[in-house]
C-alpha positions as CSV (number, residue, x, y, z in Angstrom):
1,M,95.1,21.9,-53.1
2,I,97.5,18.9,-53.5
3,I,99.4,18.6,-56.7
4,V,101.8,16.1,-58.1
5,D,104.1,16.4,-61.1
6,Q,104.4,13.8,-63.8
7,L,106.5,10.7,-63.2
8,R,110.1,11.2,-64.3
9,D,112.9,8.7,-64.6
10,W,115.8,10.2,-62.7
11,G,118.0,7.0,-63.3
12,W,117.6,5.9,-59.7
13,H,117.2,2.2,-58.8
14,H,113.7,2.9,-57.5
15,G,112.4,3.8,-60.9
16,P,110.4,6.8,-62.0
17,S,109.2,9.2,-59.3
18,S,107.3,12.4,-58.8
19,H,106.8,15.1,-56.2
20,L,103.7,15.7,-54.0
21,I,103.2,19.2,-52.7
22,S,100.5,21.4,-51.3
23,T,99.8,24.7,-53.0
24,L,99.1,26.4,-49.7
25,P,101.9,28.3,-48.1
26,G,103.1,27.9,-44.5
27,K,101.7,25.7,-41.8
28,E,98.3,25.2,-43.6
29,G,100.2,23.7,-46.5
30,T,102.3,21.5,-44.3
31,E,99.1,20.2,-42.5
32,E,97.3,19.7,-45.8
33,L,100.2,17.8,-47.3
34,I,100.9,15.6,-44.3
35,T,97.2,14.7,-43.9
36,F,96.9,13.8,-47.6
37,A,100.1,11.7,-47.5
38,E,99.3,9.9,-44.3
39,A,95.9,8.9,-45.9
40,L,97.9,7.2,-48.6
41,G,100.1,5.4,-46.1
42,I,103.1,7.7,-46.6
43,K,105.0,8.3,-43.3
44,R,105.4,11.8,-42.0
45,K,109.1,11.2,-41.5
46,W,109.5,11.0,-45.3
47,L,108.7,14.6,-45.8
48,Q,111.6,16.4,-47.5
49,K,112.6,20.1,-47.0
50,S,110.1,20.2,-44.0
51,G,109.0,23.6,-43.0
52,T,110.2,25.3,-46.2
53,H,108.4,26.4,-49.3
54,R,110.0,23.4,-51.0
55,E,108.6,20.7,-48.7
56,H,107.4,17.6,-50.6
57,F,107.1,13.9,-50.7
58,D,108.8,11.8,-53.4
59,L,106.4,9.3,-54.8
60,N,107.2,6.1,-56.6
61,E,104.9,5.0,-59.5
62,R,102.4,3.1,-57.2
63,A,102.1,6.0,-54.8
64,H,101.9,8.5,-57.7
65,L,98.8,6.7,-59.1
66,E,97.2,6.4,-55.6
67,A,97.7,10.1,-55.1
68,I,95.9,10.9,-58.3
69,H,93.1,8.5,-57.5
70,A,92.8,10.2,-54.0
71,G,92.4,13.6,-55.6
72,A,95.8,15.1,-56.3
73,L,95.9,17.1,-59.5
74,Q,98.7,16.0,-61.9
75,V,100.5,18.9,-63.4
76,D,103.5,19.6,-65.6
77,W,106.8,20.1,-63.7
78,R,106.7,23.8,-64.8
79,V,103.4,24.3,-62.9
80,L,104.9,22.6,-59.9
81,V,107.8,25.0,-59.9
82,R,105.5,28.0,-60.2
83,A,103.5,26.7,-57.2
84,I,106.8,26.4,-55.2
85,R,107.8,30.0,-56.1
86,A,104.3,31.3,-55.1
87,K,104.7,29.5,-51.7
88,K,108.1,31.2,-51.3
89,E,106.3,34.5,-51.5
90,G,103.7,33.4,-49.0
91,K,101.0,33.2,-51.7
92,T,98.6,30.4,-52.5
93,F,99.2,29.2,-56.0
94,P,96.2,29.6,-58.2
95,V,95.2,26.2,-59.5
96,L,92.4,26.0,-62.1
97,P,91.4,27.7,-64.1
98,E,94.5,29.9,-64.0
99,L,97.1,27.2,-64.6
100,D,98.4,28.7,-67.8
């Protein structure tokens, strides 16, 4: 599953941003994330921390809204961190109904 955390203003000149990740570990997660991002017009070369449990795309406000409309689940940043930790252990993060 693809998840995105809430927009947050980091004080950058690009405005608020969020992080787009897959909850699947390993290559399956990478493929899912890249496929989803490319469908939104996000270039593969913008993938950050590629090949690690922390891989993600940064999204501006427009891309964030498009990701949600395309099916990404918006979660609190704490849930996003738990998903990253699960991926580090090689586990798929349980999304719905076990979020909290």
